[in-house]
C-alpha positions in Angstrom: -9.5 12.8 -28.2 -7.9 9.4 -27.5 -6.0 9.4 -30.8 -4.8 13.0 -30.2 -3.7 12.1 -26.7 -1.9 9.0 -28.0 -0.1 11.2 -30.6 0.9 13.8 -28.1 2.2 11.2 -25.6 4.3 9.6 -28.4 5.9 12.9 -29.5 6.5 14.0 -25.9 8.1 10.6 -25.1 10.4 11.1 -28.1 11.3 14.6 -26.9 11.9 13.2 -23.4 14.5 10.8 -24.9 12.8 7.5 -25.6 13.4 5.5 -28.8 10.7 5.3 -31.4 9.7 1.8 -30.2 9.7 2.8 -26.6 7.6 5.9 -27.3 5.1 4.0 -29.3 4.7 1.4 -26.5 4.5 4.2 -23.9 1.7 6.0 -25.9 -0.4 2.9 -26.3 0.0 1.9 -22.6 -0.7 5.5 -21.4 -4.0 5.5 -23.2 -4.9 2.2 -21.5 -4.2 3.7 -18.1 -6.1 6.9 -18.8 -9.6 5.8 -17.7 -8.3 4.4 -14.4 -4.9 5.6 -13.1 -5.4 9.2 -14.3 -9.0 9.6 -13.2 -10.0 10.9 -9.8 -13.4 9.4 -10.0 -12.2 5.8 -9.8 -9.0 6.1 -7.6 -10.8 4.3 -4.8 -11.6 1.4 -7.1 -8.0 1.2 -8.3 -6.8 1.3 -4.6 -9.1 -1.5 -3.5 -8.4 -3.7 -6.6 -4.6 -3.4 -6.6 -2.1 -4.8 -4.2 -0.8 -1.7 -2.4 2.4 -1.8 -0.3 4.3 1.0 1.4 8.0 1.5 1.8 9.9 3.7 4.3 6.8 4.8 6.1 7.3 5.5 9.8 4.7 4.1 12.3 3.6 7.6 13.2 3.7 10.9 11.4 6.1 13.6 12.6 5.0 17.2 13.1 6.1 19.8 10.5 6.0 17.6 7.4 4.6 18.8 4.0 4.2 15.7 1.8 4.8 16.3 -1.9 4.2 14.0 -4.8 3.9 14.2 -8.6 1.6 13.4 -11.5 3.1 9.9 -11.7 1.3 6.5 -11.4 -2.0 7.6 -9.8 -0.9 10.3 -7.4 -4.3 10.1 -5.7 -3.2 6.7 -4.4 -0.5 8.5 -2.5 -3.1 10.6 -0.8 -5.2 7.6 0.1 -2.2 5.7 1.4 -0.9 8.5 3.5 -4.3 9.1 5.1 -4.9 5.4 5.8 -1.4 4.6 7.0 -1.4 7.4 9.6 -5.1 7.2 10.2 -5.5 11.0 9.8 -7.4 13.4 7.6 -5.3 14.7 4.7 -5.4 18.2 3.2 -4.8 18.4 -0.5 -3.2 21.7 -1.8 -4.5 22.5 -5.2 -4.5 25.5 -7.5 -7.9 26.6 -8.9 -9.5 23.6 -10.6 -13.3 23.3 -11.1 -15.2 22.6 -7.9 -16.5 19.3 -9.5 -12.9 18.1 -9.8 -12.2 18.9 -6.2 -15.3 17.0 -5.1 -14.4 14.0 -7.2 -11.1 13.8 -5.3 -12.7 14.2 -1.9 -15.4 11.6 -2.7 -13.0 9.1 -4.2 -10.7 9.3 -1.1 -13.8 8.9 1.1 -14.9 5.8 -0.7 -11.4 4.4 0.0 -11.9 4.9 3.7 -10.1 8.1 4.3 -10.9 11.8 4.8 -9.6 14.5 2.4 -10.1 18.3 2.5 -9.2 20.7 -0.2 -6.9 23.7 0.3 -7.1 26.1 -2.6 -4.3 28.4 -3.6 -5.7 31.7 -2.6 -4.9 34.5 -0.1 -5.6 32.1 2.9 -3.3 29.3 1.7 -0.5 29.7 4.2 -2.9 30.2 7.1 -4.9 27.1 6.1 -1.8 24.9 5.8 -0.4 26.1 9.1 -3.8 25.4 10.8 -3.9 21.9 9.3 -0.3 21.1 10.4 -0.9 22.5 13.9 -4.0 20.3 14.2 -1.9 17.2 13.5 -3.4 16.6 10.0 -1.5 15.6 6.9 -0.9 18.0 4.0 0.1 16.9 0.5 0.8 18.9 -2.7 2.0 18.3 -6.2 5.4 19.5 -7.4 5.4 19.2 -11.2 2.5 20.9 -12.9 0.2 23.7 -11.7 -3.5 23.3 -12.1 -3.5 25.7 -15.0 -2.2 22.7 -17.0 -1.8 23.9 -20.5 -0.2 27.2 -19.7 2.0 28.1 -16.8 1.1 31.6 -15.6 3.7 34.3 -15.0 5.3 33.0 -11.9 8.8 32.3 -10.8 9.9 29.1 -12.6 12.7 26.7 -12.1 14.0 24.1 -14.6 15.2 20.6 -13.8 16.8 17.9 -15.7 14.1 15.6 -17.1 15.0 13.0 -19.7 17.3 14.7 -22.2 15.8 18.1 -21.6 14.5 20.3 -18.9 11.1 20.4 -17.2 9.7 23.7 -15.9 7.9 23.9 -12.5 6.9 26.7 -10.2 8.8 27.2 -7.0 5.9 28.3 -4.8 5.2 25.1 -2.9 8.8 24.8 -1.7 9.0 28.5 -1.0 5.9 28.1 1.1 7.4 25.2 3.0 10.4 27.4 3.8 8.2 30.2 5.1 6.3 27.8 7.3 9.5 25.9 8.4 8.2 22.6 7.0 10.2 19.7 5.7 9.2 18.5 2.2 9.0 14.7 2.0 8.6 13.2 -1.4 6.2 10.2 -1.8 5.7 8.5 -5.2 3.3 5.7 -6.2 5.4 3.3 -8.3 4.0 0.4 -10.3 5.1 -3.1 -9.4 4.2 -6.5 -11.0 0.8 -6.9 -9.2 0.0 -3.5 -7.9 1.7 -0.4 -6.6 4.3 0.5 -4.0 3.9 3.8 -2.3 7.5 4.9 -1.5 8.4 7.6 1.0 11.7 9.1 -0.1 12.0 11.2 2.9 13.1 14.9 3.2 14.2 16.2 -0.2 14.6 19.6 -1.8 13.0 20.6 -5.1 16.1 19.5 -7.2 16.2 16.2 -5.4 12.5 15.6 -5.9 12.8 16.0 -9.6 15.8 13.7 -9.7 13.7 11.0 -8.1 10.7 11.7 -10.4 12.9 11.6 -13.5 14.2 8.2 -12.4 10.7 6.9 -11.8 9.5 8.1 -15.1 12.4 6.6 -17.0 11.6 3.2 -15.4 7.8 3.4 -16.1 7.2 6.2 -18.6 3.6 5.2 -19.4 2.7 5.9 -15.8 3.5 9.6 -16.1 0.2 11.4 -16.6 1.6 14.6 -18.0 3.2 13.2 -21.1 0.1 14.3 -22.9 1.0 18.0 -22.3 4.7 17.9 -21.5 5.6 20.1 -24.5 3.9 23.1 -22.8 6.6 23.3 -20.1 9.5 21.4 -21.5 12.7 22.8 -22.9 15.3 21.3 -25.1 15.2 17.5 -25.4 15.4 15.4 -28.6 14.4 17.3 -31.7 11.9 15.3 -33.7 11.4 15.5 -37.5 8.5 13.0 -37.4 4.9 13.4 -38.4 2.3 11.5 -36.4 -0.9 10.8 -38.3 -4.2 9.4 -37.2 -7.7 9.1 -38.7 -10.9 10.5 -37.3 -14.1 9.9 -39.3 -13.3 10.7 -43.0 -10.2 12.7 -42.5 -6.6 12.1 -41.6 -4.8 14.5 -39.2 -1.1 15.1 -38.9 0.8 16.4 -35.9 4.4 17.6 -36.3 7.0 16.7 -33.8 9.1 19.8 -34.4 6.5 22.2 -32.9 3.4 20.2 -32.3 1.5 22.0 -35.0 -1.4 20.0 -36.5 -3.2 19.8 -39.9 -6.5 18.3 -41.0 -6.0 16.7 -44.5 -8.7 16.9 -47.1 -11.3 14.2 -47.5 -9.9 13.3 -51.0 -6.3 13.1 -49.8 -7.4 11.1 -46.8 -9.2 8.6 -49.0 -6.1 8.3 -51.2 -4.0 7.6 -48.2 -6.4 5.0 -46.9 -6.2 3.3 -50.3 -2.5 3.2 -50.2 -2.6 1.9 -46.6 -4.9 -0.9 -47.8 -2.6 -1.8 -50.7 0.8 -1.5 -48.9 1.5 -3.2 -45.7 4.8 -1.3 -45.3 2.9 2.1 -45.5 5.6 3.5 -47.8 3.3 5.1 -50.5 0.9 6.5 -47.9 3.8 8.1 -46.1 5.0 9.6 -49.3 1.6 11.2 -49.9 1.5 12.6 -46.4 5.0 14.0 -46.5 4.5 15.6 -49.9 1.2 17.3 -48.8 2.8 18.7 -45.6 5.8 19.9 -47.6 3.4 21.8 -49.8 1.9 23.5 -46.8 5.1 24.1 -44.8 8.0 23.8 -47.2 9.6 21.3 -44.8 10.6 17.7 -45.3 9.9 15.2 -42.6 11.9 12.1 -42.0 9.3 9.6 -40.8 5.5 9.2 -40.6 4.2 7.5 -37.5 0.8 5.9 -37.6 -1.5 6.0 -34.5 
C-alpha cells in the first residue's frame, strides 16, 4: 500500500501542477508524514511533541461561529488547538465514517487535554449543531472531501481553482451555515520550521476558503493528506503521459498518469526489468521494456517511466 500511495501522490501532484522533481519530493515526504500527521490515533502525540503556535485567535470565542478546516497538515491539530485555546468542548461534524474512526478522534483529542463530541451527518444534523452553538460549544467541520472519500455521492457540487485544475467539493456545510445564520471561519494548521502554526483566517465564504487552502497546499504540498486520492474529485489540471512503476514481491506494477489505470506485469517481465535496472544506472533499458509492454496492452506510447 505504501508504494501505491506514493505513486498516487506523485501523479496527483503532477496533475495539480508540480514539476517532476517537486512531485517526487512531495510523494516521498507525504509517505513519511502518513503514520503521524494523517493518523487520528496519534494526533495527541504530534500535538504534544511539536511546537504549536496560534495566529489571529481572539481571547474569547464569539457566538454564531462555525469553524471550518481542511485535510491539510494534521487537521485534527486544529480541533485540539481550538478546544484548548477557548477551553471549551468541540463538536466535530463528520459524514458517516466507521464508529472506530470516530472513537479514535475523540480519544486522541481527550489525550491532548480537550473534549470532542461527534456530530454525524444524519436527519438531526442541523438540530445538533444549533444545540451545540446555543450551549456555547465550538463546532468544526471539513470543507474539502466528504467522508465517502473515494466517490462523491450525488450531491450538489461546486468546483474551485486548485493548482492548475479544479477541485470538487460539496456545498452542504456552507448551505447549512447559511440556514443556521452562522459565520464560517477558516482555520488551517500550517507547518513551520519547528512545529505548526494554527492560523485563524477569519470569516470566509467557500470560494475564499479554497483560495486559502490552495495557497497553503502550494507552499507545503506534502502536507495535503488528500493527494493520495485527489484524482477522484479533480478536473482538468496537467495532463500526464507518465508511467509510474513500483515493485511488490516478484512483480512490477505500473500506474498510468493519463487515467490512473494500473497493470501487474508478469513475473518473467518483472525479472527482466530488474536485471536491466541492475545493469543500467540510468534505467533506460528497463524503461524501454516497460513502455513496450504497456504499448502492447494499450496501444499508447508513454513519455517517461517514473520509479518509486
